[in-house]
C-alpha positions in Angstrom: 24.8 25.8 -23.1 26.2 24.2 -26.2 25.5 20.6 -27.2 26.7 18.1 -29.8 26.0 14.5 -30.4 28.8 12.2 -31.9 28.4 8.4 -32.3 25.4 8.4 -29.9 27.1 10.4 -27.2 25.6 13.7 -26.3 28.0 16.3 -24.7 26.6 19.5 -23.2 28.7 22.3 -21.7 27.8 25.3 -19.5 30.4 28.0 -18.4 30.6 30.3 -15.4 33.0 33.2 -14.9 34.5 33.1 -11.5 35.4 36.7 -10.4 36.3 35.6 -6.9 39.2 33.6 -8.3 40.2 36.1 -11.0 42.7 38.9 -10.9 42.3 41.1 -14.0 45.1 43.4 -13.0 47.5 40.4 -13.2 45.9 39.0 -16.4 44.3 36.0 -14.6 40.7 35.2 -15.5 39.2 32.0 -14.0 36.3 30.1 -15.6 34.4 27.0 -14.5 32.7 24.7 -16.9 30.1 21.9 -16.3 30.1 19.1 -18.7 27.2 16.5 -19.1 28.0 13.4 -21.1 25.0 11.3 -22.0 25.1 7.8 -23.4 22.4 7.5 -26.1 23.7 4.2 -27.4 22.8 0.6 -26.4 26.3 -0.1 -25.1 28.2 0.6 -21.9 30.9 3.2 -22.7 34.1 4.2 -20.8 35.7 7.6 -21.1 39.4 7.0 -21.5 41.1 10.3 -22.4 40.5 14.0 -23.0 42.0 16.3 -25.6 41.4 20.1 -25.2 42.3 23.0 -27.4 42.2 26.3 -25.4 42.3 29.7 -27.0 42.3 33.2 -25.6 41.6 36.6 -27.3 45.3 37.5 -27.4 45.8 34.6 -29.9 47.4 32.3 -27.4 46.6 28.6 -28.0 47.4 25.6 -25.8 46.6 21.9 -25.9 45.8 19.8 -22.8 45.7 16.0 -23.0 45.2 13.5 -20.2 43.5 10.4 -18.8 39.9 10.6 -18.0 38.2 13.7 -16.5 38.8 15.1 -13.0 40.7 11.9 -12.0 38.1 9.5 -13.3 37.6 7.2 -16.3 33.9 6.7 -15.8 31.8 3.9 -17.3 28.5 5.3 -18.6 25.7 2.8 -19.0 23.1 3.1 -21.8 20.7 5.9 -21.0 22.8 7.2 -18.2 25.0 10.3 -18.0 28.2 11.5 -16.3 28.5 15.1 -15.1 31.6 16.9 -13.8 32.8 20.4 -13.2 36.3 21.6 -14.0 38.0 24.9 -14.6 40.3 26.9 -17.0 42.3 30.0 -16.5 43.0 32.5 -19.2 45.3 35.6 -19.5 42.4 37.5 -21.2 38.7 38.0 -20.3 37.5 36.1 -23.4 38.4 32.8 -25.0 37.1 29.4 -26.1 37.6 25.7 -25.6 36.9 22.7 -27.8 38.1 19.1 -27.9 37.3 15.5 -27.8 37.0 12.5 -25.6 38.4 9.1 -26.4 35.7 6.5 -25.6 35.6 2.8 -25.6 32.7 0.4 -26.0 33.0 -2.0 -23.1 31.5 -5.0 -24.9 34.2 -5.2 -27.7 36.7 -2.5 -26.6 36.3 -0.6 -29.8 37.6 3.0 -29.4 36.2 6.1 -30.9 36.3 9.9 -30.5 33.5 12.1 -29.3 33.5 15.8 -30.1 33.3 18.4 -27.3 31.5 21.4 -28.9 33.3 24.7 -28.9 32.2 26.9 -26.0 33.1 30.4 -25.1 34.7 31.7 -21.9 33.6 35.3 -21.6 33.6 37.6 -18.5 30.0 38.9 -18.2 31.1 42.6 -18.3 32.3 42.0 -21.9 28.7 41.4 -22.9 27.4 44.8 -21.8 
C-alpha cells in the first residue's frame, strides 16, 4: 500500500492483479485498485474530479479525466473516509498510475488538488 497526505487529505492505494479477467496471450492485463480517502481536516470536503496518468512497461501513456469516482462525488466529513474499488487494464504485465483529485471545501467552496501517490500494477509472477 502507498499513502500520501496533501492539504490534510490522506490517500492510500492497494492494488490486486486479476488473472481471471486477464488474457496475456492477447496483451490484456487487468488490475483492481482500492483507494481510501481520509479527511484529516476540520472541514467537510467534496471530491469533484479525478485526473489519472497511466503508464505501462512498453512506454505507453494515457490520461483519464472525469467527474468524481465510480459515479460519485462524495462529501467526506472531518475524520471520515471514502473508500472505493476500480480497475485498470494494461497491454503489459507491469505499469503504474498516479494522479490527483480536485476537491472542494464545502464551507467556502475553495477548490484544491490532492495528490494520488504513484502506485505500481505488477502481475505477481513478475516478482519471482
